[in-house]
C-alpha positions as CSV (number, residue, x, y, z in Angstrom):
1,M,56.6,12.7,106.0
2,L,55.3,9.4,107.2
3,R,53.9,7.2,104.6
4,A,50.6,5.9,104.7
5,R,50.2,2.2,105.3
6,L,49.6,0.4,101.8
7,H,46.7,-1.7,103.4
8,R,45.3,1.5,104.6
9,S,45.8,3.5,101.3
10,T,42.9,4.4,98.9
11,P,44.4,2.9,95.8
12,F,45.0,-0.5,97.8
13,R,41.5,-0.6,98.9
14,L,40.3,0.4,95.3
15,A,42.6,-2.5,93.7
16,L,41.2,-5.0,96.5
17,A,37.7,-4.1,96.0
18,F,37.8,-4.3,92.3
19,G,40.1,-7.7,92.7
20,L,37.2,-9.2,94.9
21,L,34.7,-8.1,92.3
22,F,36.5,-9.7,89.6
23,I,36.9,-12.8,91.6
24,L,33.3,-12.9,92.4
25,G,32.5,-12.5,89.0
26,F,34.7,-15.3,87.9
27,L,33.4,-17.4,90.6
28,I,29.7,-16.8,89.3
29,S,30.3,-17.3,85.9
30,G,32.4,-20.5,86.7
31,L,29.6,-21.8,88.5
32,I,27.0,-21.0,85.7
33,T,29.3,-22.5,83.1
34,Y,29.8,-25.6,85.3
35,Q,26.0,-26.0,85.7
36,Y,25.4,-25.4,82.0
37,L,28.0,-28.0,81.0
38,K,26.5,-30.5,83.4
39,R,23.2,-29.9,82.1
40,E,24.4,-30.5,78.6
41,L,26.4,-33.7,79.4
42,M,23.3,-35.1,81.1
43,G,21.1,-34.3,78.1
44,S,23.6,-35.8,75.8
45,L,23.5,-39.2,78.0
46,D,19.7,-39.2,78.0
47,T,19.6,-39.0,74.2
48,S,22.3,-41.7,74.2
49,V,20.2,-44.0,76.7
50,T,17.0,-43.1,74.5
51,E,18.8,-44.4,71.2
52,M,20.2,-47.4,73.0
53,Y,16.6,-48.4,73.9
54,A,15.3,-47.8,70.2
55,V,18.2,-50.1,68.7
56,T,17.6,-52.6,71.4
57,T,13.6,-52.7,70.9
58,S,14.2,-52.8,67.3
59,N,15.1,-56.5,67.4
60,Y,11.7,-57.3,68.9
61,A,8.8,-58.8,66.7
62,P,5.4,-59.5,68.1
63,N,5.2,-62.7,69.5
64,D,8.9,-63.3,68.8
65,M,11.3,-62.8,72.0
66,E,14.1,-65.1,70.9
67,D,15.8,-62.2,68.6
68,L,15.3,-59.7,71.5
69,V,16.7,-61.9,74.2
70,A,19.5,-63.0,71.9
71,A,20.6,-59.3,71.3
72,I,20.2,-58.3,75.0
73,E,22.3,-61.2,76.0
74,A,25.0,-60.2,73.3
75,Y,25.0,-56.5,74.5
76,G,25.4,-57.8,78.1
77,K,28.4,-59.7,77.3
78,H,30.2,-56.7,75.6
79,P,33.4,-55.7,77.0
80,T,32.0,-52.4,78.1
81,S,28.8,-53.9,79.5
82,D,30.1,-52.8,83.1
83,E,29.1,-49.5,82.1
84,R,26.0,-50.4,80.7
85,V,22.9,-52.0,82.0
86,F,20.5,-54.8,79.9
87,S,17.7,-55.9,81.7
88,L,14.6,-57.7,80.4
89,V,12.5,-59.1,83.4
90,D,8.8,-60.7,83.2
91,P,5.8,-59.2,84.9
92,S,6.9,-60.8,88.1
93,G,10.2,-59.3,88.2
94,R,12.3,-62.4,87.3
95,R,15.1,-61.8,85.0
96,I,14.7,-63.2,81.5
97,A,17.9,-61.6,79.7
98,G,20.6,-59.0,80.5
99,N,23.5,-58.4,82.7
100,A,21.6,-57.2,85.5
101,T,18.1,-57.4,87.4
102,V,16.3,-53.9,87.2
103,P,13.3,-53.8,89.6
104,L,10.2,-52.5,87.6
105,L,10.6,-49.0,87.0
106,P,8.0,-46.5,85.3
107,D,8.1,-45.9,81.6
108,G,11.1,-43.5,80.5
109,L,14.0,-42.0,82.1
110,A,15.4,-42.6,85.7
111,S,18.5,-42.7,87.5
112,I,19.4,-45.8,89.7
113,T,22.3,-46.9,91.6
114,A,24.4,-49.9,91.0
115,Q,23.5,-51.5,94.6
116,E,19.8,-51.1,93.6
117,I,20.3,-53.6,90.6
118,G,23.0,-55.8,92.5
119,L,25.9,-54.8,90.9
120,P,29.0,-54.6,92.7
121,I,30.4,-51.0,91.4
122,N,29.7,-47.7,93.1
123,T,28.2,-45.8,90.5
124,T,24.7,-44.3,89.1
125,F,23.1,-45.6,86.0
126,R,20.9,-43.3,83.8
127,V,18.4,-45.9,82.3
128,F,15.1,-45.9,80.3
129,S,12.4,-48.5,80.8
130,G,9.4,-49.4,78.7
131,S,7.2,-52.4,78.3
132,I,7.7,-55.0,75.5
133,G,4.6,-57.1,74.9
134,E,4.0,-58.3,78.7
135,N,7.9,-58.0,79.7
136,H,9.8,-55.0,80.9
137,L,13.1,-53.8,79.2
138,T,15.4,-51.4,80.9
139,V,18.6,-50.3,79.3
140,G,21.3,-47.7,80.7
141,R,24.6,-46.3,80.8
142,S,26.6,-45.6,83.6
143,L,27.4,-42.0,85.0
144,S,31.2,-42.4,85.4
145,E,32.2,-40.9,82.3
146,T,30.1,-37.8,82.8
147,D,31.3,-37.6,86.5
148,D,35.0,-37.9,85.4
149,F,34.6,-35.1,82.8
150,E,32.7,-33.0,85.6
151,D,35.6,-33.8,88.1
152,I,38.2,-32.6,85.4
153,A,36.2,-29.5,84.7
154,L,35.6,-28.9,88.5
155,F,39.4,-29.5,89.1
156,S,40.4,-27.2,86.1
157,F,38.0,-24.6,87.3
158,A,39.5,-24.5,90.9
159,W,43.1,-24.2,89.7
160,V,42.1,-21.4,87.4
161,A,40.2,-19.7,90.2
162,V,43.6,-20.0,92.6
163,L,46.0,-18.6,89.8
164,T,43.1,-15.9,89.2
165,I,43.0,-15.0,92.9
166,A,46.7,-14.9,93.1
167,F,47.2,-12.9,90.1
168,A,44.4,-10.5,91.5
169,A,46.0,-10.1,94.6
170,V,49.8,-9.7,93.4
171,G,48.6,-7.2,90.6
172,G,46.4,-5.2,93.0
173,V,49.2,-4.9,95.5
174,L,51.7,-3.9,92.7
175,L,49.0,-1.5,91.1
176,A,48.2,0.2,94.6
177,H,52.0,0.3,95.3
178,R,52.7,2.3,92.2
179,A,49.4,4.6,92.5
180,Q,50.3,5.2,96.5
181,R,54.0,5.9,95.4
182,R,52.5,8.5,93.0
183,L,50.3,10.0,95.4
184,D,53.0,10.2,97.9
185,G,54.7,12.6,95.3
186,V,51.9,14.7,95.5
187,V,51.6,14.9,99.4
188,E,55.5,15.6,99.7
189,T,55.0,18.5,97.1
190,M,52.2,19.9,99.1
191,V,54.3,19.5,102.3
192,D,57.2,21.3,100.5
193,I,54.9,24.3,99.5
194,S,53.6,24.4,103.3
195,N,57.3,24.5,104.3
196,G,58.0,27.7,101.9
197,R,59.7,25.7,99.1
198,M,57.4,27.3,96.4
199,Q,59.6,25.9,93.4
200,A,58.5,22.5,94.4
201,R,55.9,20.7,91.6
202,I,54.5,17.2,91.4
203,P,56.7,14.9,89.2
204,L,54.8,13.4,86.3
205,S,55.1,10.0,84.9
206,G,54.3,11.3,81.3
207,R,52.0,8.8,80.4
208,R,49.1,11.7,80.6
209,D,46.6,9.3,82.6
210,D,44.1,10.7,85.1
211,I,46.6,11.3,87.8
212,D,48.9,13.2,85.5
213,L,46.3,15.3,84.6
214,L,45.3,16.2,88.0
215,S,49.0,16.7,88.8
216,I,49.3,19.2,85.8
217,Q,46.5,21.0,87.1
218,I,47.7,21.3,90.6
219,N,51.2,22.5,89.3
220,D,49.3,25.0,87.3
221,A,47.9,26.2,90.5
222,L,51.2,26.0,92.4
223,E,52.8,28.1,89.6
224,R,50.1,30.6,90.0
225,L,50.5,30.7,93.6
226,S,54.1,30.8,93.7
227,R,53.7,33.8,91.0
228,L,51.2,35.5,93.6
229,V,53.7,35.0,96.6
230,E,56.4,36.4,94.7
231,S,54.3,39.3,93.4
232,M,53.3,40.0,97.0
233,R,56.8,39.7,98.3
234,Q,57.8,42.1,95.5
235,V,55.0,44.3,96.0
236,S,55.9,44.6,99.7
237,A,59.4,45.3,98.8
238,D,58.4,47.9,96.2
239,I,55.9,49.7,98.7
240,A,58.7,49.8,101.3
241,H,60.9,51.4,98.5
242,D,58.6,53.5,96.6
243,L,56.6,55.2,99.3
244,K,59.4,55.7,101.3
245,T,60.3,58.8,99.2
246,P,57.0,60.5,99.3
247,L,56.2,59.8,102.7
248,N,59.4,61.5,103.7
249,R,58.6,64.4,101.5
250,L,55.3,64.5,103.4
251,K,56.9,64.5,106.7
252,M,59.5,67.2,105.8
253,T,56.7,69.4,104.5
254,I,54.8,69.0,107.7
255,Q,57.9,69.7,109.7
256,D,58.5,73.1,107.6
257,A,54.7,73.9,107.8
258,M,55.1,73.4,111.6
259,S,58.3,75.7,111.8
260,R,56.9,78.4,109.9
261,N,53.5,78.2,112.0
262,E,55.9,78.9,114.9
263,Q,57.5,81.9,113.4
264,G,54.1,83.5,112.1
265,E,54.8,82.6,108.5
266,P,52.1,81.7,105.9
267,I,52.1,77.9,105.6
268,E,49.1,77.4,102.9
269,D,51.5,76.4,100.3
270,L,53.2,73.9,102.5
271,L,49.5,72.6,103.4
272,A,48.8,72.3,99.5
273,D,51.8,70.3,99.0
274,A,51.2,68.0,101.9
275,L,47.6,67.2,100.5
276,G,49.2,66.6,97.3
277,E,51.6,64.2,98.5
278,S,48.8,62.6,100.6
279,D,46.5,62.3,97.8
280,Q,49.0,60.6,95.5
281,I,50.0,58.1,98.3
282,N,46.3,57.6,98.6
283,A,45.8,57.0,94.9
284,T,48.7,54.3,95.0
285,F,46.8,52.6,97.6
286,E,43.7,52.8,95.7
287,A,45.2,51.3,92.5
288,L,46.9,48.4,94.8
289,L,43.5,47.6,96.4
290,R,41.8,47.7,92.8
291,I,44.5,45.2,91.2
292,S,43.8,42.9,94.2
293,Q,40.1,43.0,93.8
294,I,40.4,42.4,90.1
295,E,42.7,39.5,90.6
296,A,40.3,38.2,93.1
297,G,38.3,37.4,90.0
298,G,34.8,38.6,91.8
299,R,34.1,40.9,88.6
300,K,33.5,37.9,86.6
301,A,29.9,37.8,87.5
302,R,29.5,41.1,85.6
303,F,30.8,39.9,82.3
304,R,28.6,40.5,79.5
305,P,29.2,40.7,75.7
306,V,31.1,43.8,74.8
307,D,31.4,45.5,71.3
308,L,35.1,45.9,71.1
309,L,34.8,48.2,68.1
310,D,32.4,50.4,69.8
311,L,34.2,50.6,73.0
312,M,37.5,51.4,71.3
313,T,35.8,54.3,68.9
314,E,34.4,55.9,71.7
315,I,37.9,55.8,73.8
316,V,39.6,57.4,70.7
317,E,37.3,60.0,70.4
318,V,37.6,61.1,73.9
319,Y,41.6,61.0,73.9
320,A,42.1,62.5,70.5
321,D,42.0,66.0,71.7
322,V,44.1,65.1,74.8
323,A,46.8,63.7,72.6
324,E,46.6,66.9,70.2
325,D,47.0,69.2,73.3
326,N,50.2,67.3,74.0
327,G,51.4,67.9,70.4
328,Q,50.6,64.2,69.7
329,S,48.2,62.3,67.3
330,L,46.0,59.5,68.1
331,T,44.2,57.6,65.5
332,F,42.3,54.2,65.0
333,A,42.6,52.0,62.1
334,A,38.9,50.9,62.4
335,P,37.9,47.6,60.9
336,P,34.6,47.2,58.8
337,A,31.6,47.1,60.6
338,G,30.4,43.8,61.9
339,T,30.4,41.5,64.9
340,W,33.4,42.2,67.4
341,L,32.1,41.0,70.7
342,V,34.0,39.8,73.5
343,S,32.9,38.7,77.0
344,G,33.8,40.9,79.5
345,D,33.3,43.7,81.9
346,R,33.2,46.9,79.6
347,E,34.2,49.2,82.5
348,L,37.5,47.2,83.3
349,L,38.3,47.1,79.4
350,T,37.7,50.7,79.1
351,Q,40.3,51.2,82.1
352,L,42.7,48.8,79.9
353,F,42.8,50.7,76.9
354,V,42.9,54.0,78.7
355,N,45.8,53.1,80.6
356,L,47.6,52.1,77.5
357,I,46.7,54.9,75.6
358,E,47.6,57.5,78.9
359,N,50.9,55.5,79.2
360,A,51.8,56.3,75.5
361,I,50.6,60.1,75.6
362,N,52.7,60.7,79.1
363,H,55.7,59.0,78.3
364,C,56.1,59.9,74.8
365,Q,57.6,63.0,73.4
366,P,55.6,65.6,71.1
367,D,55.2,64.6,67.6
368,T,54.5,60.9,68.5
369,R,52.0,59.0,66.5
370,I,49.7,56.6,68.6
371,N,47.7,54.3,66.5
372,L,44.8,51.9,67.6
373,S,43.9,49.0,65.5
374,L,41.3,45.9,65.8
375,T,41.6,42.8,63.6
376,A,40.4,39.2,63.8
377,A,42.3,35.8,63.4
378,E,39.9,32.6,63.6
379,S,38.3,32.6,67.1
380,I,40.1,35.8,68.5
381,L,40.2,39.3,68.3
382,I,43.8,41.4,68.4
383,A,43.4,44.8,69.7
384,T,46.7,46.7,69.1
385,V,48.0,50.1,70.5
386,R,51.3,51.4,68.7
387,D,53.5,54.6,69.2
388,T,56.4,56.1,67.7
389,G,57.7,56.8,71.3
390,P,61.1,55.9,72.9
391,G,59.6,52.3,73.4
392,I,60.5,50.0,76.3
393,P,64.0,47.8,76.3
394,E,63.4,44.0,75.7
395,A,64.8,43.3,79.3
396,E,62.5,45.6,80.7
397,R,59.5,44.4,79.0
398,A,58.5,41.5,81.8
399,K,59.1,43.7,84.6
400,V,56.9,46.6,83.9
401,F,53.8,44.8,84.5
402,R,55.0,44.4,88.2
403,R,53.3,46.6,90.8
404,L,55.2,50.1,91.3
405,Y,57.6,49.1,89.0
406,R,59.3,52.1,86.6
407,L,61.9,52.6,84.1
408,D,64.6,54.9,85.1
409,K,63.9,57.1,82.3
410,S,59.9,57.5,83.6
411,R,60.7,58.4,87.2
412,S,60.7,62.1,86.3
413,T,57.0,61.8,85.1
414,P,53.8,61.6,87.1
415,G,53.1,58.2,87.8
416,S,52.8,55.3,90.7
417,G,53.8,52.4,88.4
418,L,50.7,50.8,88.6
419,G,49.4,51.5,85.2
420,L,50.6,48.4,83.4
421,S,50.0,46.2,86.6
422,L,46.2,46.8,86.2
423,V,46.4,46.1,82.4
424,R,47.9,43.1,83.0
425,A,45.3,42.2,86.0
426,I,42.4,43.0,83.7
427,A,43.8,41.0,80.6
428,D,44.3,37.8,83.2
429,L,40.9,38.5,84.3
430,H,39.4,38.0,80.8
431,G,41.8,35.3,79.8
432,A,43.5,37.3,77.2
433,D,47.1,37.3,76.2
434,I,49.2,40.6,76.3
435,T,52.5,41.1,74.6
436,L,54.9,44.0,74.0
437,A,56.9,44.2,71.0
438,D,58.8,46.6,68.8
439,N,57.2,49.0,66.6
440,E,60.1,49.6,64.3
441,R,60.3,52.9,66.1
442,G,58.5,52.8,69.5
443,L,56.1,50.4,71.4
444,M,53.5,47.7,70.2
445,V,51.1,46.4,72.8
446,S,48.9,43.6,71.5
447,L,46.0,42.1,73.3
448,S,44.4,38.7,72.2
449,L,40.6,38.0,73.7
450,A,38.4,35.3,72.4
451,R,35.5,36.3,70.3
452,A,32.1,35.6,71.8
453,K,29.0,34.5,70.4
454,P,26.4,37.0,69.4
455,V,23.5,37.2,72.1
456,A,20.3,35.8,70.5
457,Q,17.6,39.0,70.6
């Protein structure tokens, strides 16, 4: 099998899509964070500049400029004066004090470059201007510290973005490769199944994730398919084996009838035998067809709430006389009246219990006691059919549900070997568990069905 190329695989494309979405989300959130940080830094700088202006103007008294000029000159000679601007100019724009000559600006906050105020550095200042008497005072701080902090933040963000993209790409490829490897296991298993290797199953990782749950469902379906294929193969072999004898008998009967007819002898008894053989063969095929129809699940559309107590009571009333005529006894240990509902097809459930009772009547000796019971356990109902007959050997119990399978001791009795196959098909259709066990002396067949909720009137 040719493996799908990784870059064309669905897991890789999903990993790539989620990686791109993650990176896009990271970039957008990073950009928003950067803009917010920049705004906060500018707000902090504006607050600092405004406070500087307030502190500087606190040295001014009306008609007394000496203290203010002295303070501005002192501030201008501070070691960090290249990062700060102090400018006091008269109405004509001539500098009175400070370390720069700032042109007349509107009152309030503004931004101005170092070249505009005659400073030999390449930076921008955030300044606050206001009138001091007839003069104009401007103080400010450089944006260099803010720019440096923004550069550091932007550089760090860029490195984080690069590492995030790298981790997302590598992680996406690894995750896609692992998921693709598991999907390849699914594909390989299906190819094996299509090539006839019905025992192939999808390997499980044991993590119980979504792929494991899907694989479990597929494996269950493959198991059912394998059983069905094996059942069909077994049915074909059983049909060829079991119908060969009645067909040969039918052929010999017809040949005897033709020979008698040529000799002028009566042939009515031979024709009756031939008709009986053909009816038996036709009944076998009808039973096989009925089992196939039940296994197809089409009858589920007819499911309704069925009172199991009422159904079993009716069946026992009908077959009690049949068992008595055969020298046997049929009884029903009926539970107390109440709600004994299951969801199912009443006709098929009737067929199931009829087959079990007829099986006990036909294959058990006289004086056999056949007893039916019905009990409840939590959310299930358990119907049991017991007899005191010869029972079924434990090694044969799994085989008796196969189509056309008959025990050696039962081959002398009438039947086609399809009764219990029909019982299993009906039980499977209703999601019921059916088990065979010893009844001390005889056989016990137990059927467990899910209890149905009462239907509102």
